[in-house]
C-alpha positions in Angstrom: -25.1 75.9 -26.0 -26.9 75.9 -29.3 -28.5 79.3 -29.0 -31.3 80.0 -31.5 -31.9 83.6 -32.3 -34.9 84.7 -34.5 -36.8 87.8 -35.6 -40.4 88.2 -36.6 -41.5 91.4 -38.5 -45.1 92.4 -39.2 -47.4 95.4 -39.5 -50.7 96.1 -37.7 -53.5 98.4 -38.8 -52.9 101.9 -37.4 -56.3 102.1 -35.8 -55.4 98.9 -33.8 -52.1 100.0 -32.4 -53.3 100.3 -28.8 -54.9 96.8 -29.0 -51.7 95.4 -30.4 -49.4 97.0 -27.8 -51.7 96.0 -24.9 -51.6 92.4 -26.1 -47.8 92.5 -26.7 -47.2 93.8 -23.1 -49.2 91.0 -21.6 -47.5 88.4 -23.9 -43.9 89.5 -23.2 -44.6 89.4 -19.5 -45.9 85.8 -19.9 -42.8 84.8 -21.9 -40.5 86.2 -19.2 -42.5 84.6 -16.3 -43.0 81.2 -17.9 -40.3 80.3 -20.3 -36.9 79.7 -18.6 -35.5 78.5 -22.0 -36.2 81.8 -23.7 -33.0 83.7 -23.0 -34.2 87.0 -24.4 -37.4 88.4 -25.9 -37.8 92.0 -27.0 -40.3 93.8 -29.1 -39.4 97.0 -31.1 -41.6 99.5 -32.9 -40.3 101.3 -36.0 -39.6 105.0 -35.3 -40.7 105.9 -38.9 -43.7 103.6 -39.2 -45.5 103.0 -35.9 -47.5 100.2 -37.4 -44.4 98.1 -37.9 -43.0 95.8 -35.2 -40.0 93.6 -34.8 -39.5 90.9 -32.2 -36.0 89.6 -31.4 -35.9 86.4 -29.4 -33.2 83.9 -28.3 -33.8 80.4 -27.1 -31.4 78.2 -25.2 -31.9 75.3 -27.7 -34.4 73.6 -30.0 -36.5 72.3 -27.1 -36.9 75.8 -25.7 -38.0 77.1 -29.1 -40.5 74.2 -29.4 -41.8 74.9 -25.9 -42.3 78.6 -26.8 -44.2 77.7 -30.0 -46.7 75.6 -28.1 -47.5 78.1 -25.3 -51.0 79.3 -24.6 -49.8 82.9 -24.4 -48.5 82.6 -28.0 -51.7 81.1 -29.2 -53.6 83.9 -27.5 -51.4 86.6 -29.1 -51.8 85.2 -32.6 -55.6 85.2 -32.2 -55.4 88.9 -31.4 -52.7 90.0 -33.9 -53.5 88.0 -37.0 -56.9 89.7 -37.6 -55.4 93.2 -37.1 -52.2 92.6 -39.1 -51.5 93.9 -42.6 -50.0 91.0 -44.6 -48.1 88.0 -43.2 -45.4 88.0 -40.6 -41.8 87.4 -41.8 -39.8 85.0 -39.6 -36.0 85.0 -39.8 -33.5 82.7 -38.0 -30.2 84.3 -37.4 -26.7 82.8 -36.9 -24.2 84.8 -34.9 -21.0 85.7 -36.8 -18.1 84.6 -34.8 -14.9 86.5 -35.5 -11.5 85.0 -35.0 -8.7 87.4 -34.1 -5.7 87.2 -36.3 -2.6 86.8 -34.2 -0.5 89.1 -36.5 -2.9 92.1 -36.2 -2.6 94.6 -33.4 -5.3 94.9 -30.7 -5.3 98.7 -31.2 -7.3 100.4 -33.9 -5.3 103.1 -35.7 -6.5 106.6 -34.8 -7.1 107.5 -38.4 -9.5 104.5 -38.9 -13.1 105.7 -38.7 -16.2 103.5 -39.1 -17.6 103.7 -42.6 -21.2 103.8 -41.4 -23.3 104.5 -38.4 -24.3 101.5 -36.2 -27.7 100.1 -36.8 
């Protein structure tokens, strides 16, 4: 499977947050009901800046991504969000990092080994 994972980040005008969230709720519901090739679709709102949103989406393959991009519900969402957004949306395509376990290393983590940072 050639899973395609992407993010899109954007900000909306604070006075239009309710309108944006209502449109997003309807949109995500439509994605889940109508797009079998969209494996995951989640929308997050920044805790520190409520006008900032991030979508994380995964598609089964290129065809599923193309199908998603041509849907009526995406066109409808863009007609609502573009006029109430601040600046342009930023799209990022992600590639999963696949780790290969080294045969000479132990499966156990030493007890004195502590993560150097908090998870994001």
